[in-house]
C-alpha positions as CSV (number, residue, x, y, z in Angstrom):
1,M,20.3,33.3,8.0
2,I,18.5,36.6,7.4
3,L,15.0,37.0,8.8
4,L,12.0,37.9,6.3
5,E,9.2,38.1,8.6
6,R,8.2,36.9,11.8
7,I,4.4,36.0,12.0
8,R,2.5,35.3,15.0
9,S,0.0,31.9,14.7
10,D,-1.9,30.2,17.7
11,A,0.2,27.0,16.6
12,G,3.4,28.7,17.4
13,D,5.7,31.5,15.8
14,I,6.5,31.4,12.3
15,Q,10.0,32.5,10.8
16,I,10.6,32.9,7.2
17,L,14.1,33.3,6.8
18,E,16.7,33.5,4.0
19,T,19.9,31.6,4.2
20,K,23.3,33.5,3.2
21,L,25.2,30.8,1.5
22,H,22.3,29.2,-0.9
23,R,19.7,32.3,-1.1
24,S,17.3,29.4,0.0
25,V,13.5,30.0,2.0
26,V,13.4,28.4,5.1
27,Y,9.9,28.1,7.0
28,R,10.4,27.4,10.7
29,Q,7.2,27.1,13.1
30,G,7.3,25.9,16.4
31,G,10.8,25.4,17.0
32,C,11.1,22.7,13.7
33,C,11.6,23.3,10.1
34,Q,8.7,22.9,7.7
35,S,10.2,23.9,4.5
36,E,12.9,24.6,2.9
37,A,13.3,25.9,-0.9
38,D,15.2,27.5,-3.6
39,A,13.8,30.5,-5.8
40,D,11.8,28.6,-8.0
41,G,10.0,26.6,-5.1
42,V,12.0,23.4,-5.4
43,S,12.5,21.7,-2.0
44,L,15.9,21.5,-0.4
45,C,14.7,18.3,1.5
46,S,15.6,15.0,0.9
47,Y,12.3,13.3,1.7
48,I,10.5,15.5,-0.5
49,H,12.3,14.5,-3.6
50,G,11.9,11.0,-2.2
51,I,8.2,11.3,-2.4
52,F,8.3,13.1,-5.6
53,G,10.6,10.3,-7.2
54,L,8.1,7.8,-5.9
55,L,5.1,9.2,-7.5
56,A,7.0,9.9,-10.6
57,Q,7.5,6.4,-10.9
58,S,3.7,6.1,-12.1
59,P,2.5,9.7,-12.6
60,P,-0.7,10.3,-11.2
61,R,-3.2,12.7,-12.9
62,N,-4.5,14.1,-9.0
63,V,-2.8,14.4,-6.0
64,L,-4.0,15.4,-2.6
65,M,-1.6,16.5,0.2
66,I,-2.6,17.0,3.7
67,G,-0.1,19.6,5.2
68,C,0.8,22.8,3.5
69,G,4.1,24.1,5.0
70,G,5.8,25.7,1.7
71,G,3.9,24.0,-0.5
72,S,7.0,22.6,-2.3
73,L,5.8,19.1,-3.1
74,A,2.9,20.7,-4.7
75,T,5.0,23.3,-6.5
76,M,6.9,20.5,-7.9
77,L,4.5,18.1,-9.2
78,A,2.2,21.2,-10.5
79,S,5.4,21.5,-12.8
80,M,4.8,18.2,-14.5
81,G,1.2,19.1,-15.0
82,V,-0.4,17.3,-11.9
83,Q,-3.5,18.5,-10.7
84,V,-2.5,19.0,-7.1
85,T,-5.2,19.9,-3.8
86,I,-3.8,20.6,-0.4
87,V,-5.6,20.9,2.8
88,D,-4.1,22.3,6.0
89,V,-5.7,23.9,9.1
90,N,-3.9,26.9,9.0
91,P,-4.8,29.3,6.2
92,L,-1.4,31.1,7.1
93,A,0.5,28.3,5.5
94,F,-1.1,29.1,2.1
95,E,-0.7,32.8,2.1
96,I,3.1,32.2,3.2
97,A,3.7,29.1,0.4
98,R,2.3,31.5,-2.1
99,R,4.6,34.9,-1.0
100,Y,7.6,33.0,-0.6
101,F,8.0,29.6,-2.0
102,N,6.5,30.2,-5.3
103,L,3.1,28.2,-4.7
104,P,1.2,28.2,-7.8
105,D,-2.0,29.7,-8.5
106,E,-3.7,26.5,-9.8
107,V,-2.8,24.4,-7.0
108,A,-6.6,24.3,-4.9
109,C,-5.9,25.2,-1.2
110,H,-8.6,24.3,1.5
111,V,-8.7,25.6,5.0
112,A,-9.9,22.2,6.4
113,D,-9.1,19.3,9.0
114,G,-7.5,16.5,6.9
115,M,-10.4,13.9,8.0
116,D,-13.4,16.6,7.7
117,F,-12.4,17.1,4.2
118,L,-12.2,13.6,3.5
119,R,-15.7,13.2,5.0
120,D,-17.0,15.7,3.0
121,N,-15.8,15.4,-0.8
122,A,-16.1,12.1,-2.2
123,A,-13.3,12.8,-4.9
124,R,-10.9,10.1,-5.8
125,Y,-7.0,10.8,-6.2
126,D,-4.1,9.1,-7.4
127,A,-2.1,9.6,-4.3
128,I,-2.7,10.8,-0.7
129,V,0.5,12.4,0.6
130,M,0.3,12.7,4.2
131,D,3.0,15.5,6.0
132,A,0.8,17.3,8.3
133,Y,2.5,18.1,11.8
134,V,1.7,20.2,15.1
135,G,5.7,20.8,15.6
136,A,6.9,17.2,16.2
137,F,3.4,15.9,16.0
138,V,1.1,14.3,13.7
139,P,-2.4,15.1,15.3
140,Q,-4.0,12.1,16.6
141,P,-6.9,12.0,14.5
142,L,-4.5,11.9,11.1
143,R,-2.9,8.2,12.6
144,S,-6.4,6.8,13.8
145,M,-7.7,3.1,11.9
146,S,-11.0,5.5,10.9
147,F,-8.9,7.9,9.1
148,F,-7.0,5.5,7.2
149,R,-9.7,3.4,6.2
150,L,-11.7,6.9,5.2
151,A,-8.5,7.6,3.2
152,R,-8.7,4.4,1.2
153,T,-12.3,5.1,0.3
154,R,-10.8,8.4,-1.7
155,L,-8.1,6.9,-3.5
156,D,-8.3,5.2,-7.0
157,E,-9.2,1.7,-6.6
158,H,-7.0,0.8,-9.2
159,K,-4.0,2.5,-8.7
160,G,-4.3,4.7,-5.6
161,R,-1.2,4.8,-2.8
162,L,-1.0,6.8,0.1
163,I,2.4,8.0,1.5
164,A,3.3,9.6,5.0
165,N,6.2,11.6,6.0
166,V,7.1,9.7,9.2
167,F,9.6,11.7,11.5
168,T,12.0,9.0,13.1
169,E,14.4,10.1,15.6
170,H,17.0,6.6,15.8
171,D,16.8,2.8,14.9
172,F,14.7,2.2,17.5
173,D,12.4,4.4,17.4
174,A,9.3,2.7,16.3
175,A,7.1,5.1,14.9
176,P,7.3,3.7,11.3
177,D,6.5,0.7,12.1
178,V,3.4,1.7,14.5
179,A,2.3,3.5,11.2
180,A,2.8,0.6,8.8
181,T,1.0,-1.7,11.2
182,A,-2.3,0.3,11.4
183,M,-2.0,0.8,7.5
184,A,-1.5,-3.2,7.0
185,E,-5.0,-3.1,8.8
186,V,-6.4,-1.3,5.9
187,W,-4.4,-2.4,3.1
188,D,-2.4,-5.8,1.9
189,D,0.4,-4.0,0.7
190,V,2.5,-1.9,3.1
191,R,5.9,-0.3,2.5
192,V,8.7,1.3,4.7
193,L,11.8,3.6,2.8
194,D,14.1,4.6,5.5
195,I,17.7,5.4,6.3
196,R,19.0,3.1,8.7
197,G,21.7,4.6,11.1
198,M,20.8,8.4,10.9
199,Q,19.2,10.3,13.5
200,H,16.7,12.6,13.3
201,R,15.1,11.4,10.1
202,N,12.2,11.1,7.9
203,A,11.0,7.5,7.1
204,L,8.5,7.2,4.6
205,V,5.5,4.7,4.9
206,M,3.2,3.4,1.9
207,A,0.3,1.7,1.4
208,G,-1.9,0.6,-1.8
209,T,-0.2,0.0,-5.1
210,V,3.5,0.6,-3.8
211,M,5.0,-3.1,-4.4
212,A,6.7,-2.4,-7.8
213,L,8.0,0.8,-6.8
214,Q,11.9,1.5,-6.5
215,E,14.1,3.4,-4.3
216,P,13.7,7.5,-6.1
217,K,16.0,9.1,-7.7
218,L,16.8,13.0,-8.1
219,L,14.5,14.0,-10.5
220,L,14.2,17.6,-10.4
221,R,16.9,19.5,-9.3
222,P,17.2,22.4,-7.1
223,M,19.7,25.5,-7.4
224,A,21.6,24.2,-4.1
225,G,21.8,21.3,-1.8
226,I,22.0,18.6,-4.8
227,T,24.8,16.7,-3.4
228,E,23.1,16.5,0.4
229,I,19.7,15.2,-1.6
230,M,21.9,12.5,-3.6
231,H,23.5,11.6,-0.6
232,D,20.0,10.9,1.1
233,L,18.6,9.3,-1.5
234,N,21.2,7.0,-2.4
235,R,21.1,5.7,1.5
236,W,17.4,5.2,1.5
237,R,16.4,1.5,1.2
238,F,13.0,-0.3,1.3
239,R,13.1,-2.5,4.7
240,K,11.3,-5.0,6.2
241,W,9.0,-3.7,9.1
242,R,7.8,-5.0,12.2
243,L,3.9,-5.6,12.5
244,L,3.6,-4.7,16.2
245,D,0.7,-6.0,18.6
246,R,-1.5,-4.0,20.6
247,D,0.8,-4.0,23.8
248,D,3.7,-2.9,21.6
249,R,1.9,-0.1,20.1
250,S,0.8,1.4,23.2
251,L,4.4,1.3,24.5
252,C,5.2,3.0,21.7
253,A,6.4,7.0,22.5
254,I,4.5,8.2,19.2
255,S,6.1,11.5,17.7
256,S,4.7,11.0,14.5
257,I,2.0,9.1,12.5
């Protein structure tokens, strides 16, 4: 890979790289890949296409994203006319997304903590997407019961849904079930979309108007990586999740929501 820029950051050094094979752009921070996208800003990450495919089944008018990375999901949603708002604590993320990942100017960007933004802004959204990580960890306030209760008040009461990206180490990692258990105390309908048998994967945990959703398909093709993305999407299945009691949750090593 070719190093395009190295940026010093309080949250960990940022590297912007270009791959030789696909000519895609990669955003790495704190040793973790935050985003990868083609020259048009279309993601090469399967889970981004998974979220996009879920949202497109009932096209939203407006979406709040907590966590920016390269902003590729926002770029993809904006291309279908969705009004997107992104919140991130790191102002550098927005600069990088616009400079290297083609984040459109019409996407509203706010430097703020996700919970603080929800407290201070009464707007309602058709969907809230949570993808905020510091390295491999989601900040604790964004996985608290008070956060989920607040998030529900900012969703459309008839069709609103929350979708969270949950990094999962392996099949015995309870992180998706921990997230689902927490959401189930706020919403009646909670689902987990996962790829069993894959290590170091992304699971999607969702709540709200989610029961009619089907496994997502590839809807917006990037310039590269299509075979790999389709392979992952074809393996994704909604699965039963385990309702954890307080003792179970306290024993879980949570590296995500």
